[in-house]
C-alpha positions in Angstrom: -3.1 -78.7 6.4 -5.2 -80.0 3.5 -7.3 -83.1 5.2 -8.0 -84.8 8.2 -8.4 -88.7 8.5 -9.2 -89.6 12.0 -7.2 -93.0 13.2 -7.9 -94.8 16.3 -9.0 -91.1 17.8 -5.8 -89.7 16.7 -5.8 -86.6 13.9 -3.2 -87.5 11.0 -2.0 -84.1 9.2 0.3 -82.6 6.5 2.1 -80.2 8.7 5.5 -78.3 8.0 7.7 -78.9 10.0 12.1 -79.1 8.7 10.0 -79.8 5.2 6.6 -80.9 4.5 5.8 -84.2 6.0 2.7 -86.3 7.2 2.9 -86.8 11.0 0.7 -88.1 13.5 -0.5 -86.5 16.1 0.5 -89.5 18.5 3.9 -87.6 18.3 6.2 -89.0 15.8 6.0 -89.8 11.8 5.8 -92.8 9.8 8.7 -91.6 7.3 11.0 -89.4 9.5 10.6 -87.8 12.8 9.0 -84.5 12.9 7.9 -81.4 15.5 5.7 -78.9 16.2 6.6 -75.3 14.7 6.7 -71.8 15.7 9.0 -68.9 15.4 12.3 -69.5 17.3 11.7 -65.9 19.0 7.8 -66.5 20.0 6.7 -67.9 23.2 5.9 -71.6 23.3 5.0 -73.9 26.1 5.3 -77.9 26.7 3.3 -80.1 29.6 5.6 -83.3 30.8 3.3 -86.1 32.7 4.0 -89.3 33.5 3.2 -92.3 35.9 -0.2 -92.9 34.3 -0.5 -96.4 35.4 -3.4 -97.8 37.7 -3.4 -100.2 40.6 -4.7 -103.5 41.3 -5.5 -102.4 45.3 -5.3 -98.7 45.1 -7.4 -97.9 41.9 -9.1 -101.3 41.4 -12.0 -99.3 39.6 -8.9 -98.5 37.1 -6.0 -101.2 37.5 -4.7 -100.5 34.3 -4.5 -96.8 34.2 -5.9 -94.3 36.1 -7.9 -92.8 33.0 -10.4 -90.1 34.8 -7.0 -88.4 35.8 -5.3 -88.9 32.3 -7.8 -87.1 30.8 -7.8 -84.2 33.1 -4.3 -83.3 32.9 -5.1 -83.9 28.9 -8.2 -81.3 28.8 -5.5 -78.8 31.3 -2.3 -78.9 28.8 -4.9 -78.4 26.2 -6.6 -75.4 27.9 -2.5 -74.4 28.0 -2.2 -74.5 24.4 1.2 -76.2 24.7 2.8 -76.9 21.5 3.4 -80.6 22.6 3.5 -83.0 25.4 6.3 -85.3 26.7 5.8 -88.4 28.4 8.1 -90.3 30.5 6.9 -94.2 31.2 4.6 -95.8 33.2 1.7 -95.3 31.6 0.1 -98.3 32.1 0.1 -101.1 34.4 2.0 -103.8 32.7 2.3 -107.6 33.3 3.2 -107.3 36.9 2.1 -106.2 40.0 -0.9 -107.9 39.2 -1.7 -106.9 35.7 -2.9 -109.9 33.8 -4.2 -107.6 30.3 -2.0 -107.9 27.3 0.6 -105.3 27.3 -0.6 -104.2 23.4 -4.5 -104.2 24.7 -3.3 -101.7 28.2 -1.1 -99.4 25.3 -4.1 -99.5 22.8 -6.4 -98.4 25.9 -4.4 -95.3 26.8 -4.0 -94.0 23.6 -7.2 -93.9 23.8 -7.4 -92.0 26.9 -5.0 -89.3 25.3 -6.8 -88.8 22.6 -8.1 -85.7 23.4 -4.2 -84.8 22.7 -4.6 -85.7 19.4 -8.2 -84.3 18.7 -6.4 -80.7 19.5 -3.5 -80.9 17.7 -1.0 -81.6 20.3 1.6 -84.2 19.4 3.1 -86.3 22.6 6.5 -87.4 22.7 6.6 -91.0 25.1 9.5 -93.3 26.6 9.0 -96.3 28.0 9.1 -96.8 31.7 9.8 -100.0 34.4 6.0 -100.8 33.4 6.1 -101.3 29.9 8.4 -103.8 29.6 7.6 -107.0 31.0 5.8 -109.9 29.3 4.4 -113.0 30.5 5.4 -114.3 26.6 8.6 -112.5 26.3 10.0 -115.0 23.3 6.2 -114.9 21.0 5.3 -111.8 22.4 8.2 -109.1 23.5 7.4 -106.0 25.3 9.1 -103.6 22.9 7.3 -105.6 20.0 4.0 -104.3 21.7 5.5 -100.6 22.6 6.5 -100.3 18.7 3.2 -101.5 17.6 1.0 -99.1 19.5 3.5 -96.7 20.3 7.2 -96.4 19.5 6.5 -96.4 15.6 5.1 -92.6 16.1 7.9 -91.3 17.5 11.2 -90.5 16.2 13.5 -93.3 14.8 16.5 -91.1 15.0 17.9 -93.7 18.0 20.3 -95.8 18.3 19.9 -99.4 17.1 17.9 -101.8 19.0 16.5 -98.4 20.6 14.2 -97.1 17.8 11.0 -95.6 18.8 12.1 -95.9 22.4 15.1 -93.3 22.7 15.4 -90.0 20.3 15.5 -86.4 19.9 13.7 -83.9 17.9 14.0 -80.4 17.1 11.2 -78.5 18.6 11.2 -74.4 18.1 14.6 -73.6 19.6 15.1 -76.4 21.9 16.1 -79.9 21.5 14.5 -82.4 23.5 16.0 -85.9 24.0 14.0 -89.3 25.5 15.7 -91.9 26.9 15.2 -95.6 27.1 16.6 -97.1 30.2 15.9 -100.4 30.0 18.0 -101.5 27.0 16.2 -101.4 23.8 14.5 -104.9 22.5 16.2 -107.0 25.4 13.2 -105.5 28.0 16.2 -104.9 30.5 13.8 -104.7 33.9 17.5 -103.9 35.9 19.2 -102.1 33.4 19.4 -98.2 35.0 21.4 -97.1 32.0 21.1 -95.2 29.3 23.2 -95.2 25.8 25.8 -93.0 26.3 27.6 -92.9 23.2 24.3 -92.0 21.1 23.4 -89.1 23.8 26.8 -87.8 23.3 26.8 -87.6 19.6 23.8 -85.7 19.7 24.5 -83.3 22.3 27.7 -82.5 20.3 25.7 -82.2 16.9 23.4 -79.4 18.7 22.8 -76.1 17.5 19.2 -75.2 19.7 19.3 -73.0 23.0 17.7 -75.2 24.9 18.2 -78.7 25.3 15.3 -80.7 26.9 16.3 -84.0 28.1 13.7 -86.8 29.8 13.5 -90.5 31.0 11.5 -92.5 33.5 14.1 -93.0 35.3 15.7 -90.4 37.8 19.4 -89.9 38.7 19.2 -89.2 41.8 16.9 -91.6 44.2 13.9 -89.9 46.2 14.7 -91.7 49.6 12.9 -95.3 50.5 11.4 -94.4 46.6 12.0 -96.9 43.3 15.9 -97.6 42.4 16.5 -95.7 39.9 20.0 -94.9 37.4 21.7 -94.6 40.5 22.1 -98.5 40.6 25.0 -98.1 38.0 26.8 -95.2 39.5 29.9 -94.5 37.1 27.3 -94.5 34.0 24.8 -92.2 36.1 27.7 -89.7 36.5 29.1 -89.8 33.1 25.6 -89.0 32.1 24.7 -86.2 34.3 28.0 -84.4 33.6 27.2 -85.2 29.7 24.0 -83.1 30.2 25.5 -80.5 32.1 28.0 -79.5 30.3 25.6 -79.3 27.4 24.1 -76.9 28.9 21.1 -78.9 30.1 19.5 -77.1 33.3 16.6 -79.8 34.0 16.5 -83.3 33.7 12.8 -84.3 33.4 11.8 -87.5 35.0 9.5 -89.5 37.2 9.1 -93.6 38.5 8.9 -92.3 42.2 5.1 -91.3 42.4 5.6 -87.6 43.6 6.8 -84.1 42.7 10.1 -83.1 44.0 12.8 -80.7 42.3 16.4 -80.8 43.7 20.1 -79.3 42.5 22.5 -81.7 41.7 26.5 -82.0 40.8 28.9 -84.8 40.7 32.5 -84.1 41.9 32.7 -80.3 41.4 30.9 -80.3 37.4 27.9 -79.0 36.6 25.2 -78.2 38.9 21.5 -78.8 37.3 18.3 -79.6 38.5 16.5 -83.0 38.5 12.7 -83.0 38.7 10.5 -85.7 39.2 6.5 -85.4 38.2 5.2 -89.3 38.5 2.2 -88.2 39.9 0.3 -88.8 36.8 -2.5 -91.1 38.5 -0.4 -93.9 39.8 -0.5 -94.8 43.3 1.2 -91.5 45.5 4.1 -91.4 47.8 2.7 -88.9 49.9 5.4 -89.9 53.1 8.3 -88.9 51.3 10.3 -86.2 52.9 12.2 -84.6 50.5 15.4 -86.0 50.9 17.4 -88.8 48.4 19.4 -91.7 48.9 23.1 -91.7 47.5 26.1 -94.1 48.5 28.5 -92.7 50.6 31.8 -91.7 48.3 29.8 -91.3 44.8 30.8 -88.0 44.5 27.1 -86.4 44.4 26.2 -82.9 46.2 22.3 -83.2 46.2 20.3 -80.1 47.3 17.1 -80.5 48.0 14.7 -77.5 46.9 11.4 -78.5 46.5 8.9 -81.6 47.8 5.1 -81.5 46.8 3.5 -84.5 47.0 -0.2 -84.6 49.1 -2.5 -87.5 49.5 -5.0 -87.2 46.1 -3.2 -84.8 44.7 -2.0 -85.5 41.1 0.0 -83.1 38.6 2.1 -81.9 35.6 4.5 -79.8 34.8 4.2 -76.7 32.1 7.1 -75.5 30.7 6.9 -71.9 28.7 9.9 -70.5 26.5 10.3 -67.2 25.7 13.5 -67.4 23.5 16.3 -67.7 26.5 14.2 -67.5 28.9 12.6 -71.0 30.3 9.8 -70.8 33.3 8.8 -74.6 34.7 5.3 -74.7 36.3 4.4 -77.7 38.6 0.5 -77.8 38.6 -1.9 -79.8 40.6 -5.1 -80.9 41.3 -7.6 -82.4 44.2 -10.4 -82.6 42.1 -9.4 -83.1 38.6 -11.0 -80.0 37.8 -9.3 -77.4 39.5 -5.3 -76.5 39.1 -3.0 -75.1 41.8 0.6 -74.0 40.7 2.7 -75.5 43.6 6.3 -74.8 42.2 7.8 -72.6 40.0 11.5 -73.1 38.6 13.0 -70.6 36.1 16.2 -69.5 34.2 17.9 -68.3 31.4 20.2 -69.4 28.6 23.0 -66.2 28.4 23.7 -65.4 24.5 27.3 -66.6 23.1 29.3 -63.0 23.4 29.7 -61.1 20.2 31.9 -58.7 19.0 35.0 -61.1 20.3 39.0 -59.4 19.6 41.9 -59.7 21.3 45.2 -57.5 21.5 47.6 -58.3 18.4 51.2 -57.9 19.7 50.3 -54.5 21.8 51.2 -55.9 25.2 54.6 -58.3 25.6 53.0 -59.7 28.6 49.6 -60.7 28.2 46.8 -60.6 26.1 43.7 -58.8 26.6 40.2 -60.2 25.3 37.2 -58.3 24.8 33.3 -59.0 23.8 30.1 -58.0 24.0 28.5 -57.8 26.8 25.5 -60.2 27.2 21.9 -59.7 28.6 21.5 -62.3 32.2 25.2 -63.4 32.3 26.6 -63.9 35.8 30.2 -64.3 34.4 32.0 -65.5 31.6 34.3 -68.5 31.6 
């Protein structure tokens, strides 16, 4: 690194990642996508948090964003030594539920609240939640413009038309991060509940990384008695779920519901993967949730609840550790914003592609024998 320049609490540095480029500690680049680097065979980690908004009733001292919780999470993940953080929306109250300040102002306050990440050299990659898509003057001051001004322009800009800085992908070490907007990009549609599947399919098809981490604000499967989500559009939801599962994604990381919940889900005997909701970043919690999910009869979905942990006054984030082909996802929470406790751990290993594959040639008249080298941690071959 040759030089540092501070701006709004963030550090801009020259970093080597897919070539030399100037990057922002907010996450993206002023010129092209950038990512933190590490040896693909090394141990590295990232954090995930979201739903950091305030509330005029439950947190009247912090009605726009829950600054004490945000700062505690940033301090904790800095101490964890993460390479980067992903943030899945509803970061501020926005101009609904009693919020009157301009969205532009609220987002600026949020970037200041997470400035410790920038000072530590930890980039973040954020997507919008439903609280970032409303404006009292959508014609002259659209919500997406405020997002772009404060956050979106620092995100990767390889998303589909109309969703630049809102939907994107970025390679990181031996993984591919894919962030998805659920609100129709520049149309700022509150009840859209969908993603750009055509763009996503192209990203998944072109991927060569070992791990795929997909994140978006809305869950694919609705926590019972909680907010509506991607399941409002079942055909599109089902296609989305199968597409990421078939692309070796093992967990979809999301928020929207103010709780922690992990389930395994498949649709019509398709790929089974986890949905992990980590909506405990400061917004009013939903401690009444019983761990069950709401799903329309006939949707084809099979949902197996695995873990729910959302006691009152308990906020948290997820720490994801990657070691080669092995991943450990750890949910950590606090009741005092100082001491953090691990409440859930989910781990998996992505088996390597078999090598030394060979097939018999003319040895048998009724069959072909295929052989390959054994793969560590493989449970079967297809």
